N, CA and C atoms as an extended XYZ file, in Angstrom:
288
Properties=species:S:1:pos:R:3:atomname:S:1:resname:S:1:resid:I:1 pbc="F F F"
N         0.894       -1.166       -0.107 N   ALA     1
C        -0.110       -0.012       -0.018 CA  ALA     1
C         0.845        1.194       -0.138 C   ALA     1
N         2.112        1.189        0.804 N   LEU     2
C         2.834        2.412        0.606 CA  LEU     2
C         3.621        2.689       -0.601 C   LEU     2
N         3.839        1.613       -1.375 N   PHE     3
C         4.597        1.838       -2.609 CA  PHE     3
C         3.462        2.436       -3.552 C   PHE     3
N         2.038        1.944       -3.405 N   LEU     4
C         1.230        2.632       -4.493 CA  LEU     4
C         0.781        4.113       -4.112 C   LEU     4
N         1.248        4.441       -2.756 N   GLY     5
C         0.928        5.895       -2.431 CA  GLY     5
C         2.092        6.761       -2.615 C   GLY     5
N         3.263        6.335       -3.059 N   VAL     6
C         4.356        7.050       -3.265 CA  VAL     6
C         3.887        8.548       -3.939 C   VAL     6
N         3.237        8.473       -5.007 N   PRO     7
C         2.842        9.746       -5.723 CA  PRO     7
C         2.137       10.563       -4.950 C   PRO     7
N         1.621       10.163       -3.882 N   LEU     8
C         0.680       11.116       -3.016 CA  LEU     8
C         1.526       11.778       -1.946 C   LEU     8
N         2.609       11.361       -1.880 N   ARG     9
C         3.477       11.812       -0.567 CA  ARG     9
C         3.656       13.347       -0.675 C   ARG     9
N         3.665       14.135        0.418 N   ARG    10
C         3.809       15.584        0.401 CA  ARG    10
C         5.087       16.016       -0.357 C   ARG    10
N         6.135       15.244       -0.133 N   VAL    11
C         7.670       15.637       -0.560 CA  VAL    11
C         7.906       14.314       -1.249 C   VAL    11
N         7.820       14.203       -2.588 N   PHE    12
C         7.882       12.734       -3.123 CA  PHE    12
C         9.137       12.343       -3.107 C   PHE    12
N        10.465       12.987       -3.010 N   LEU    13
C        11.668       12.462       -3.092 CA  LEU    13
C        12.330       12.226       -1.621 C   LEU    13
N        11.386       12.455       -0.446 N   ARG    14
C        11.806       12.468        0.870 CA  ARG    14
C        11.215       10.862        1.380 C   ARG    14
N        11.665       10.332        2.346 N   PRO    15
C        11.046        8.993        2.947 CA  PRO    15
C        10.083        9.301        3.565 C   PRO    15
N         8.983        8.338        3.724 N   TRP    16
C         7.948        8.264        4.154 CA  TRP    16
C         8.094        8.914        5.921 C   TRP    16
N         7.016        9.213        6.267 N   PHE    17
C         6.851        9.642        7.908 CA  PHE    17
C         7.939       10.546        8.382 C   PHE    17
N         8.816       11.213        7.508 N   ARG    18
C         9.830       12.121        8.006 CA  ARG    18
C         9.209       13.446        8.574 C   ARG    18
N         9.833       13.969        9.470 N   ILE    19
C         9.169       15.348        9.829 CA  ILE    19
C         9.871       16.521        8.792 C   ILE    19
N         8.907       17.342        8.408 N   VAL    20
C         9.141       18.377        7.531 CA  VAL    20
C         8.883       19.732        8.238 C   VAL    20
N         9.713       20.717        8.078 N   GLY    21
C         9.503       21.912        8.720 CA  GLY    21
C         9.209       22.789        7.760 C   GLY    21
N         8.298       23.842        7.379 N   ARG    22
C         8.115       24.894        6.657 CA  ARG    22
C         8.003       26.142        7.372 C   ARG    22
N         8.426       27.249        6.956 N   VAL    23
C         8.463       28.738        7.399 CA  VAL    23
C         7.425       29.459        6.633 C   VAL    23
N         6.415       29.960        6.833 N   GLY    24
C         5.524       30.854        6.508 CA  GLY    24
C         4.200       29.845        5.860 C   GLY    24
N         3.164       30.558        5.808 N   ALA    25
C         1.812       29.743        5.597 CA  ALA    25
C         1.969       29.490        4.074 C   ALA    25
N         2.824       29.980        3.296 N   GLN    26
C         2.684       29.699        1.642 CA  GLN    26
C         4.131       29.582        1.418 C   GLN    26
N         4.324       28.797        0.332 N   GLY    27
C         5.703       28.763       -0.337 CA  GLY    27
C         6.477       27.437        0.023 C   GLY    27
N         7.670       27.470       -0.309 N   THR    28
C         8.385       25.897       -0.207 CA  THR    28
C         9.622       26.356        0.497 C   THR    28
N         9.666       27.011        1.682 N   ASP    29
C        10.908       27.190        2.451 CA  ASP    29
C        10.781       26.111        3.424 C   ASP    29
N        11.191       24.985        3.044 N   GLU    30
C        11.134       23.697        3.747 CA  GLU    30
C        12.457       23.268        4.195 C   GLU    30
N        12.386       22.765        5.463 N   TYR    31
C        13.602       22.116        6.010 CA  TYR    31
C        13.395       20.615        6.435 C   TYR    31
N        14.024       19.685        6.101 N   PHE    32
C        13.772       18.157        6.360 CA  PHE    32
C        14.735       17.703        7.516 C   PHE    32
N        13.918       16.958        8.468 N   MET    33
C        14.415       16.616        9.655 CA  MET    33
C        14.510       15.089        9.993 C   MET    33
N        15.573       14.803        9.617 N   ASP    34
C        16.097       13.171        9.634 CA  ASP    34
C        16.463       12.937       11.279 C   ASP    34
N        15.896       11.698       11.523 N   PRO    35
C        16.160       11.376       13.018 CA  PRO    35
C        17.588       10.852       13.466 C   PRO    35
N        17.657       11.154       14.603 N   ASP    36
C        19.091       11.008       15.114 CA  ASP    36
C        19.184        9.417       15.267 C   ASP    36
N        19.946        8.758       15.941 N   LYS    37
C        20.071        7.196       16.117 CA  LYS    37
C        18.851        7.150       17.182 C   LYS    37
N        18.197        5.999       17.110 N   PRO    38
C        16.896        5.699       18.170 CA  PRO    38
C        17.930        5.322       19.512 C   PRO    38
N        16.858        5.619       20.669 N   THR    39
C        17.540        5.064       21.827 CA  THR    39
C        16.455        4.121       22.378 C   THR    39
N        17.046        3.119       23.071 N   GLY    40
C        15.995        2.222       23.824 CA  GLY    40
C        15.472        1.324       22.837 C   GLY    40
N        14.658        0.356       23.163 N   THR    41
C        14.046       -0.858       22.444 CA  THR    41
C        12.653       -0.728       22.659 C   THR    41
N        11.927       -1.765       21.836 N   GLY    42
C        10.444       -1.786       21.737 CA  GLY    42
C         9.751       -0.675       21.998 C   GLY    42
N         8.567       -0.795       22.648 N   PRO    43
C         7.926        0.414       22.696 CA  PRO    43
C         8.082        1.650       23.584 C   PRO    43
N         9.209        1.500       24.305 N   GLU    44
C         9.899        2.533       24.985 CA  GLU    44
C        10.949        3.241       24.083 C   GLU    44
N        11.068        2.875       22.768 N   LYS    45
C        12.138        3.474       21.768 CA  LYS    45
C        11.701        4.792       21.663 C   LYS    45
N        12.893        5.610       21.786 N   SER    46
C        12.730        7.062       21.385 CA  SER    46
C        13.711        7.673       20.249 C   SER    46
N        13.182        8.227       19.435 N   THR    47
C        13.806        9.082       18.571 CA  THR    47
C        14.084       10.453       18.530 C   THR    47
N        15.178       10.938       18.545 N   GLN    48
C        15.287       12.346       18.438 CA  GLN    48
C        15.677       12.839       17.323 C   GLN    48
N        15.241       13.985       17.080 N   ILE    49
C        15.625       14.874       15.948 CA  ILE    49
C        16.136       16.147       16.194 C   ILE    49
N        17.301       16.370       15.937 N   SER    50
C        18.128       17.786       16.448 CA  SER    50
C        18.744       18.501       15.189 C   SER    50
N        17.730       18.898       14.397 N   PRO    51
C        18.438       19.703       13.286 CA  PRO    51
C        18.609       21.192       13.707 C   PRO    51
N        19.878       21.621       13.137 N   ALA    52
C        19.986       22.990       13.289 CA  ALA    52
C        20.020       23.414       11.861 C   ALA    52
N        19.252       24.762       11.785 N   PHE    53
C        19.241       25.262       10.263 CA  PHE    53
C        18.973       26.812       10.202 C   PHE    53
N        19.262       27.284        9.480 N   ARG    54
C        19.186       28.747        9.375 CA  ARG    54
C        17.902       29.038        8.340 C   ARG    54
N        16.949       29.884        8.926 N   VAL    55
C        15.770       29.901        8.140 CA  VAL    55
C        16.134       30.952        7.193 C   VAL    55
N        15.517       30.906        5.923 N   ARG    56
C        15.625       31.949        4.866 CA  ARG    56
C        14.574       33.088        4.782 C   ARG    56
N        13.715       33.203        5.733 N   ARG    57
C        12.870       34.056        5.846 CA  ARG    57
C        11.875       33.866        7.261 C   ARG    57
N        11.285       35.166        7.398 N   ASP    58
C        10.696       35.307        8.664 CA  ASP    58
C         9.304       34.575        8.690 C   ASP    58
N         8.603       33.992        9.726 N   GLY    59
C         7.116       33.751        9.588 CA  GLY    59
C         6.942       32.593       10.639 C   GLY    59
N         5.756       32.138       10.461 N   GLU    60
C         5.325       31.054       11.280 CA  GLU    60
C         5.869       29.645       10.887 C   GLU    60
N         6.520       28.866       11.960 N   LEU    61
C         6.961       27.311       11.594 CA  LEU    61
C         5.716       26.398       11.860 C   LEU    61
N         5.708       25.773       10.635 N   PHE    62
C         4.612       24.595       10.494 CA  PHE    62
C         5.739       23.223       10.577 C   PHE    62
N         5.062       22.235       11.082 N   LEU    63
C         5.680       20.993       11.328 CA  LEU    63
C         4.510       20.088       10.652 C   LEU    63
N         5.119       19.077        9.903 N   TYR    64
C         4.272       18.071        9.382 CA  TYR    64
C         4.871       16.670        9.061 C   TYR    64
N         4.096       15.740        8.705 N   VAL    65
C         4.826       14.432        8.700 CA  VAL    65
C         4.697       14.130        6.883 C   VAL    65
N         5.848       13.685        6.511 N   ASN    66
C         5.701       13.273        4.884 CA  ASN    66
C         4.968       12.040        4.801 C   ASN    66
N         3.456       12.338        4.735 N   ASP    67
C         2.637       11.114        4.435 CA  ASP    67
C         1.829       11.617        3.299 C   ASP    67
N         0.983       10.642        2.835 N   ALA    68
C        -0.004       11.067        1.626 CA  ALA    68
C        -0.963       11.973        2.002 C   ALA    68
N        -1.119       12.894        1.001 N   VAL    69
C        -2.048       13.940        0.834 CA  VAL    69
C        -3.239       13.713       -0.012 C   VAL    69
N        -4.333       13.729        0.523 N   ILE    70
C        -5.583       13.743       -0.285 CA  ILE    70
C        -6.602       14.702        0.055 C   ILE    70
N        -6.993       15.418       -1.183 N   GLY    71
C        -7.695       16.840       -0.828 CA  GLY    71
C        -9.217       16.527       -0.654 C   GLY    71
N        -9.556       15.300       -0.430 N   LEU    72
C       -10.964       15.095       -0.359 CA  LEU    72
C       -11.311       14.655        0.995 C   LEU    72
N       -12.116       15.243        1.806 N   PRO    73
C       -12.352       14.899        3.241 CA  PRO    73
C       -13.047       13.648        3.103 C   PRO    73
N       -13.887       13.342        2.303 N   SER    74
C       -14.768       12.044        2.273 CA  SER    74
C       -13.746       10.731        2.523 C   SER    74
N       -12.550       10.736        2.001 N   ILE    75
C       -11.729        9.613        2.048 CA  ILE    75
C       -10.116        9.902        2.666 C   ILE    75
N       -10.228       10.950        3.357 N   ALA    76
C        -9.108       11.210        4.091 CA  ALA    76
C        -8.754       10.326        5.176 C   ALA    76
N        -9.842        9.754        5.634 N   SER    77
C        -9.712        8.772        6.953 CA  SER    77
C        -9.204        7.273        6.449 C   SER    77
N        -9.031        7.170        5.068 N   PHE    78
C        -8.460        5.969        4.505 CA  PHE    78
C        -6.823        6.000        4.795 C   PHE    78
N        -6.295        7.202        4.692 N   PHE    79
C        -5.173        7.413        5.007 CA  PHE    79
C        -4.670        7.584        6.549 C   PHE    79
N        -5.640        8.329        7.286 N   TYR    80
C        -5.385        8.970        8.466 CA  TYR    80
C        -6.084        8.288        9.594 C   TYR    80
N        -6.877        7.367        9.428 N   GLY    81
C        -7.798        6.958       10.236 CA  GLY    81
C        -6.940        6.333       11.458 C   GLY    81
N        -5.922        5.824       11.384 N   GLY    82
C        -5.190        5.049       12.414 CA  GLY    82
C        -3.894        5.765       12.937 C   GLY    82
N        -3.778        7.113       12.511 N   ASN    83
C        -2.733        7.722       12.856 CA  ASN    83
C        -2.621        8.243       14.515 C   ASN    83
N        -1.673        7.899       14.942 N   GLU    84
C        -1.615        8.322       16.560 CA  GLU    84
C        -0.269        8.547       16.951 C   GLU    84
N         0.175        9.106       18.002 N   GLY    85
C         1.419        9.307       18.336 CA  GLY    85
C         1.445       10.693       19.195 C   GLY    85
N         2.791       10.990       19.462 N   GLU    86
C         2.822       12.127       20.213 CA  GLU    86
C         4.436       12.791       19.927 C   GLU    86
N         4.670       13.780       20.390 N   ALA    87
C         5.838       14.420       20.078 CA  ALA    87
C         5.951       15.393       21.074 C   ALA    87
N         7.199       15.872       21.613 N   THR    88
C         7.563       16.994       22.303 CA  THR    88
C         8.675       17.701       21.286 C   THR    88
N         8.152       18.944       21.237 N   VAL    89
C         8.827       20.048       20.252 CA  VAL    89
C         9.454       21.055       21.070 C   VAL    89
N        10.906       21.477       20.839 N   THR    90
C        11.408       22.372       21.542 CA  THR    90
C        12.032       23.399       20.213 C   THR    90
N        11.801       24.599       20.178 N   VAL    91
C        12.380       25.437       19.182 CA  VAL    91
C        13.199       26.457       20.023 C   VAL    91
N        14.515       26.756       19.681 N   ARG    92
C        15.199       27.799       20.248 CA  ARG    92
C        15.983       28.396       19.351 C   ARG    92
N        16.279       29.625       19.545 N   HIS    93
C        17.259       30.536       18.700 CA  HIS    93
C        18.628       29.979       19.003 C   HIS    93
N        19.354       29.746       17.980 N   LEU    94
C        20.784       29.502       18.450 CA  LEU    94
C        21.753       30.666       17.900 C   LEU    94
N        22.509       31.020       18.827 N   PRO    95
C        23.599       32.150       18.333 CA  PRO    95
C        24.086       32.122       16.993 C   PRO    95
N        24.528       33.099       16.257 N   ARG    96
C        25.257       32.889       15.134 CA  ARG    96
C        26.751       32.359       15.215 C   ARG    96
């Protein structure tokens, strides 16, 4: 099913379920956040993502997952019905 959905990914050339950050409500000022090495095992496994990047413009930061995108609400649950999880996000300004 994932193979058939590849053309529907938000960012076609990036792996499934990776975090993408975008600055600004419109445009393509995007930053790809690949995971660090996982810690722990089994259900207690934790993966941190520690990207440091210099944004190219001012604006609100949006975070999303590189998953399939369907613009029809009637079938959106086909892709997103079982999605669940949690994340803790910390954003801080780094000195130059």
